[in-house]
N, C-alpha and C positions, 0 to 999 in steps of 0.2 A: 503494499499500500504505500509506504514511504517513498519507494522508487517512482510509483506512478505520479505522486503528487510533486516530487522533485523533478521528474521529467516534464510535467506540464508547466511547472514554474520556469525551468530553464528553456523550455521551448517557447514560452510567452517572451522571455527575454530575447531570444534569437529573432522572433518575429518583430518585435518592437524595435529591435536594433537596426533593422532595414529602413526604418523611418528616422528623418532627421529629429523631429520633435515627438516626445512621448505624450505630453499633454500641455494643454494651455490654461493657466490660472490666472484670472483677471487680466486679461489681454497681454500676459507674459508667457512666451513660449519656454517650456522646460524641455531641454535636450536629454536623450537617454543618458549621455555621458554625465551630465549634471546630477541626475537622479541616482545613477549608480554610484557616483562618488559619495554623495551624501548617505545612501543606503549602506554601503560598505563600511564607511567610518563609524556608523552607529550600530552595525549588526554583525560583529565578528563572531559572537558567541551563540547566537540564536539559530535555532533550527528553522529553516525557511520552508514555509508551506504557503499554499494559496491564500488561505484565511490571513496569516501573519503579513503576507505582502499587500493584501487589500487593506488591512488595519494600518499598515505603515503608509500606504499611499494616501489613505484618508487623513492622517496626521500631517503628512507633508503638505497637502492641499491646504488644510487649515491654517498651518504655519504661514504658507505663501500668502494666503488671503488676509490674515492678520498683518502681515508686514506691508501688504499693499494698502490695506485700510489706514494704517498708521501713517504712511507716506502721504495718502490723499488727505488726511486730516492735519497734516503737518506736524504730526507727533513724532516724526522721525528726527526732528531737530530738539526735541525735549530732552533735557538732560538725564531724566530717568530711563527714558527709552534707550538713548545712546549708550548709558552705562550698561543696561541689560544686555543690549545687542553686542557691545564689546565683550561682555562676559561669555556670550555664546561663541564669539569668534575665537576667544582664547581657548575655550573648552574644545572647540573643533580642531584648533591648530596643534593641541598637545601630541596627538599621534604622530605629527609630521615634524615636530621639533626634536632635534637630537643633540646631545652633547657630544660633538665630534671629538673634542680633546679626550674625554673619558673613553669613548670607543677606540680611539687610537692607542691610548695607553693599555687598555684591556688587550687589544690585538698584539701589541708588542710584548706584553707579558706572557700571553699564550704562546707566542712564537719562541720566546726565550726559554719556556719550560719545555718545548718540545725539542729543543736543539741538544739536549743531552739526556742520556738515559741513566737511571740509577738502578743498579741491581742490589737488591736488599734481601737479606736472609735473617731469620730469627729462630731462636730456640724457646719454646714455650715451656714454662714450668707449671704443670697443672695443679690448681688449687680448687677444692670444692667450694661452691658458692656459699655454703654454710660453714666454711672454715673459721676457726677461731683466729683471733689476732695473732697467737703464737704460731699458728700453722702458716699464716701469711708471712710472718717475719722469717720463718725457717725457709720458705720458698724464695723469698728475696734475697736471703743470705746465699742460698744455693746458686741463684742467677748471678750474683756479683762475684761469687767464687769462680763460676765458669768463665765469666767475662775476664777476670783477672788472669786465669790460666791461658786464655787465648791471647790476650794482649801481652802477657809475659812470654809467649812462644813456647810454653810447655806443651800445648796441644793445638792442633789446628782446628779451625771452626768446623770443618767437615768431621774430623773425628770426635769433636766434642757433641756434634749433633747426633752422630751415630751412637755414642755412649748414652746420651740422654734420652734417645728414642726408646720409649718404654712399652709400646704396643706393637 
């Protein structure tokens, strides 16, 4: 069912895309590109269905009519309207604003991390999750002892790992 609805919606977009203007609101022609841009900016997580698309189209038309009426009444020069409209502009612009310096720094850091490989090995000393503090301390001393032997050259890491391999 979802595939059928999605196919219908996508088919509608394809059919509409052959026309220059999708709709006319208050003598203003709205192009498909303009509608798609606004729709995609506001609907990146929504499931698109025919009902949802119709509801969104209705909201879009109401918004355009309100803006046209405000312009006709001269309210578009009113300070509260200008402030509100500016807020909408900033909200819509956010997805397009990028901090290029931050992006460049992150890219550089990622590249630097990829430029070298680290081969790490470890020896785990098993301690039961209900172990007493004395048992934990004993395991810690054992780990430090193994480390000292390896750093002192008494035993190789490989041999120490084999020696401590208990299962």
